[in-house]
N, C-alpha and C positions, 0 to 999 in steps of 0.2 A: 485340609482339602487337597486332593490330588488334581494335577493339571497335566495335560499332554500337549506336546508341541505339534502343531499342524501347519502345513504350508498352504497359503491361499495365493493363487496366481498374481493378483494385483497388489497385495499388501505384504508380501514376503511371508514371515512366520508369525503365528499368533498362538498364544496359550489359551486353551479352552478347558474349563473345569470338567472333571469326570465324576460322575456319581459313583460312589463306592458302595458296593452291595454288601450288606451285613450278612455274614455266613449263618448267623443264628435266626435269620428270617425263615419262617416255615413256608414251604411250597404248598399250594392248595392240593388237597387230596383229589386225584383224578377219578376215584370211584364214587358213585352216588351213595348217599347214606340210606339206610332202610327207614321207611316211614311207618309210623304207628297210626293206624286208622281206626276210628271208633264210630259205632252206629248208636242211635238213640236207644236201641233195645239192649245195649251193653256188650254187643259183639265187638271184639278187638281183633284186628288183623295187622300183621306186619308185612309190608311189601317192599321189594327191592327190584328195581328195573322192571316194574310192571308185573312181577310174579310174587306169589306168596313165598317168603323166605325169612328165616330167623335162625341164627347160630346160637343164640342165648337161651331159647326156650321154644314153646309152641308158637307157630305162626298164625294160627287161627284159634281163637277162644270164643266159641259161640255163647252168646248171652252172658258172658262173664263167668261161665261155669268151667273151671279148670279140669274137671273130670271128663268133659267132652272135648278137650283140647286136641287139635290136630297138628302134626308136625310136618313142615315142608322145608325143603332146601331147593332153591332155584326152581320152584314151581312143581317139584316132584313130591307127592305125598308119601310119607313114611310112617311106620309105627314107631313107638318111642324107643324100642331096642335098636332098630336099624339106625334111627336118627342119632342116638347116643354113640353108637359104634362109628358112624361116619364123622361125627364131631370129634371123637377121640383121635381119628386118623389124620386130621388136617394139620397137625403139628408133629414135629419130630424129625428124625433123620430119614432122608430118602433111601429107597431100597438099595441103590447102587453105592451108598456110603455105609451101609450096615454090614458088619463083619459076617454075620450069619447068612446073608444073602449072596455074598461074593462067590461062594462055591457054585451057585446056580447060574451065574452069569457066564456066557460063552466068550465074551470079548474082554474079560478081566485079565490083566497081564502081570500080576505080581505074585 
């Protein structure tokens, strides 16, 4: 256990214990998790921050029928092709680090 020396005006010096923080402790995630909402008729909806949103699949599945599924990201409705393209673009190298895009940047200096 670690202790640190402190000076108290009337008692001279006192050693007080210090709580050592374990670096493997995980910090809480600041982003809210998406919630799965179900209705008695079988409709399934995924919401995040009060909006329909799901990166993993359709955000709204009416009456449990996957053929009528609707795709939403941050509350914006998309068709399946647009949703899959947007989902594909969320990871990877940013445009300013991509070698093929550097010729199009005006402030690139190498």
